[in-house]
C-alpha positions as CSV (number, residue, x, y, z in Angstrom):
1,M,-13.5,-27.7,-18.4
2,R,-14.2,-23.9,-18.9
3,V,-15.3,-23.1,-21.8
4,D,-14.5,-20.1,-23.2
5,I,-17.3,-17.9,-23.1
6,D,-15.8,-14.6,-25.0
7,W,-15.4,-17.3,-28.2
8,L,-19.0,-18.7,-28.6
9,V,-20.0,-15.8,-27.8
10,D,-17.4,-13.9,-31.1
11,R,-18.5,-17.3,-33.6
12,Y,-22.3,-16.7,-32.7
13,G,-22.0,-13.1,-32.6
14,L,-20.4,-13.3,-36.2
15,F,-22.9,-16.1,-37.7
16,E,-25.8,-13.7,-36.3
17,Q,-24.7,-10.7,-38.1
18,R,-24.2,-13.3,-42.0
19,V,-27.8,-14.0,-40.5
20,R,-29.7,-10.7,-39.8
21,T,-27.6,-8.7,-42.8
22,W,-29.2,-11.8,-44.8
23,M,-32.7,-11.2,-43.6
24,E,-33.0,-7.7,-43.6
25,R,-32.1,-7.4,-47.8
26,W,-34.1,-10.4,-48.4
27,C,-37.3,-8.9,-46.5
28,R,-36.7,-5.2,-47.0
29,P,-39.0,-5.5,-50.0
30,Y,-41.7,-7.2,-48.5
31,C,-41.2,-4.1,-45.3
32,S,-40.6,-1.1,-47.0
33,A,-43.5,-1.1,-48.5
34,C,-45.6,-2.5,-45.3
35,P,-47.4,0.2,-43.3
36,H,-46.8,-2.2,-40.2
37,V,-43.9,-3.1,-37.4
38,C,-43.6,-6.3,-36.7
39,C,-41.2,-6.2,-33.8
40,R,-42.8,-5.4,-30.6
41,A,-40.7,-4.5,-26.7
42,H,-41.9,-7.2,-25.5
43,F,-40.1,-9.4,-27.9
44,C,-36.6,-7.9,-27.1
45,I,-36.1,-8.4,-23.8
46,E,-35.1,-11.5,-24.6
47,T,-32.1,-10.1,-24.5
48,R,-31.8,-8.6,-21.2
49,Q,-33.2,-12.2,-19.8
50,S,-30.6,-14.0,-21.3
51,A,-27.0,-14.5,-19.9
52,F,-25.9,-15.5,-22.8
53,L,-27.4,-13.2,-25.2
54,A,-26.6,-10.3,-22.8
55,S,-23.2,-10.9,-23.6
56,V,-23.5,-11.6,-27.8
57,A,-25.5,-7.8,-27.6
58,G,-22.5,-6.2,-25.3
59,R,-20.0,-7.2,-28.1
60,F,-21.7,-6.6,-30.3
61,S,-23.9,-3.9,-30.6
62,P,-22.6,-1.7,-27.8
63,R,-24.7,1.6,-28.7
64,S,-27.7,0.1,-28.8
65,D,-30.0,1.3,-25.6
66,F,-33.2,-0.3,-24.6
67,S,-35.7,1.6,-24.5
68,H,-39.3,-0.3,-22.0
69,L,-41.8,1.3,-24.5
70,R,-40.3,-0.1,-27.5
71,G,-36.8,-2.0,-26.6
72,W,-34.3,-2.3,-29.2
73,I,-36.1,-0.4,-32.4
74,G,-34.8,2.3,-33.3
75,Q,-35.9,4.9,-35.8
76,G,-34.3,2.6,-39.0
77,G,-35.8,-0.6,-37.1
78,C,-33.4,-2.9,-34.2
79,T,-30.5,-1.6,-33.3
80,L,-29.3,-4.4,-32.4
81,V,-25.6,-5.6,-34.6
82,A,-26.2,-9.4,-33.8
83,G,-27.7,-10.6,-29.9
84,R,-31.2,-10.5,-31.0
85,P,-33.3,-13.3,-29.4
86,P,-33.7,-16.3,-32.0
87,V,-37.7,-15.2,-32.1
88,C,-36.7,-12.1,-34.3
89,Y,-35.5,-14.1,-37.2
90,E,-38.6,-17.0,-37.2
91,F,-41.0,-14.8,-38.3
92,V,-41.5,-14.2,-41.8
93,C,-45.0,-12.6,-43.0
94,R,-47.3,-14.6,-44.9
95,P,-46.4,-13.0,-48.2
96,I,-42.7,-13.5,-48.2
97,I,-43.5,-17.2,-47.7
98,D,-46.5,-16.9,-51.0
99,D,-43.5,-15.9,-53.0
100,V,-41.9,-18.9,-52.1
101,A,-44.6,-21.9,-51.0
102,G,-44.7,-22.1,-55.2
103,D,-41.4,-24.3,-55.1
104,F,-41.6,-27.1,-52.5
105,L,-36.9,-26.2,-52.5
106,R,-37.2,-23.0,-51.8
107,H,-39.9,-22.8,-49.6
108,H,-37.9,-25.5,-47.0
109,A,-34.9,-22.7,-48.1
110,L,-36.8,-20.9,-46.3
111,L,-38.0,-21.9,-42.8
112,V,-34.8,-23.1,-42.5
113,A,-32.5,-19.5,-43.2
114,T,-35.2,-18.1,-39.7
115,M,-34.2,-21.3,-38.5
116,V,-31.0,-21.3,-38.0
117,M,-30.4,-19.0,-35.0
118,T,-32.9,-21.0,-32.4
119,H,-30.8,-24.7,-34.2
120,V,-27.5,-23.7,-32.4
121,G,-29.6,-22.8,-29.3
122,K,-30.9,-26.0,-28.3
123,R,-29.9,-28.2,-26.1
124,V,-26.5,-26.6,-25.0
125,I,-26.8,-26.3,-20.9
126,G,-28.0,-30.1,-20.5
127,G,-31.8,-30.0,-21.9
128,R,-32.8,-26.5,-22.0
129,H,-31.7,-24.0,-24.5
130,L,-29.1,-21.8,-25.1
131,V,-31.2,-18.3,-24.3
132,E,-32.7,-19.4,-21.3
133,A,-29.2,-19.2,-19.4
134,T,-30.8,-16.2,-17.5
135,Q,-27.6,-15.9,-15.3
136,T,-24.2,-15.8,-16.3
137,K,-23.0,-18.4,-14.1
138,D,-25.0,-20.7,-16.7
139,L,-22.8,-20.1,-19.2
140,N,-20.1,-21.8,-18.0
141,R,-23.1,-24.9,-18.6
142,I,-23.2,-24.6,-21.7
143,K,-22.3,-27.9,-23.4
144,A,-19.1,-27.0,-26.1
145,E,-18.8,-29.0,-28.3
146,P,-22.5,-29.8,-28.5
147,F,-22.9,-25.7,-29.1
148,L,-20.3,-25.8,-31.6
149,A,-21.6,-29.0,-33.6
150,R,-25.0,-26.6,-34.1
151,L,-23.8,-24.0,-34.6
152,D,-21.7,-25.9,-37.4
153,A,-24.4,-27.0,-38.9
154,A,-26.5,-24.1,-38.6
155,E,-24.5,-22.6,-41.5
156,A,-23.4,-24.9,-43.9
157,A,-27.7,-25.2,-44.6
158,F,-28.0,-22.0,-43.8
159,D,-25.4,-21.2,-47.2
160,L,-27.2,-24.6,-48.4
161,A,-30.6,-21.9,-47.8
162,T,-29.3,-18.2,-49.2
163,D,-28.2,-20.8,-52.3
164,L,-31.5,-22.0,-53.0
165,L,-33.1,-18.6,-52.7
166,E,-31.4,-16.4,-54.4
167,G,-31.8,-18.8,-57.1
168,R,-27.7,-20.6,-57.3
169,P,-27.6,-24.6,-58.2
170,L,-27.6,-26.8,-55.9
171,H,-24.2,-28.2,-54.7
172,E,-25.4,-30.8,-52.0
173,N,-28.6,-32.3,-52.2
174,N,-30.6,-31.4,-48.6
175,D,-30.4,-33.1,-45.7
176,L,-28.9,-29.9,-44.1
177,L,-31.5,-28.6,-44.3
178,I,-33.6,-31.5,-42.7
179,R,-30.7,-31.3,-39.5
180,I,-32.3,-28.4,-39.3
181,V,-36.2,-27.4,-39.4
182,P,-38.3,-30.5,-41.4
183,P,-40.0,-29.7,-45.3
184,P,-43.3,-28.6,-45.0
185,R,-45.7,-30.3,-46.5
186,K,-46.2,-31.3,-50.2
187,N,-50.1,-29.9,-50.7
188,K,-51.7,-32.7,-52.4
189,K,-53.7,-31.4,-55.3
190,T,-57.6,-33.1,-55.4
C-alpha cells in the first residue's frame, strides 16, 4: 500500500506548528533576557538531509532561506514554521528546567513537551527514525499506522503536558506522559 506522504507531512507539520508556538511562548521570558543564542547552524542541516523534514519545511516554510553560516536562523530567530529537526524542541536551558524542577509533575510535563516531536518519528521506517529517511524514495517506506499512533499519542500527551505546565487541573492520569518519556527521578532528601 502506498503511503500518502502529503497527508502525513500535513499532520506532522500542523502538530509541529502547535508545539513550536507553545514552546516559543513558554520560553520567551527566558530567551528574551538571555544574551546567548542556543541554536547552531549545524543542527539546521538535518532539515536539508532528511527527506521528510525537507518536505515539511517546503510545505510550511516555503520562504525560508538556508545559509551555511546561519542555518535557518534569521533576525528574529528560526525562520522555519515547521520542518525543524526534533532536537530543536528537545533542548531547554537550565533556568527553564530549574523553574519547574521543584514540582515533580510539572517537571515531567516539561520533559514530555520537549520530546513529543522526537517521539512521533521513532521506528516508523523499519527501526529507523523518520528524520533518518535521507532520500525521497525512503518516504514510501514509512509505516503509516505506527506513525499515526505515535502522532496521536504525542498530541494527547502534549495537550496534557501544556495543561499541567500552565496550571490547569489534571483531568487524566500521567500514563500519557509516561508513553513519551519516563518521569524524572525524584531527588531523595538525606
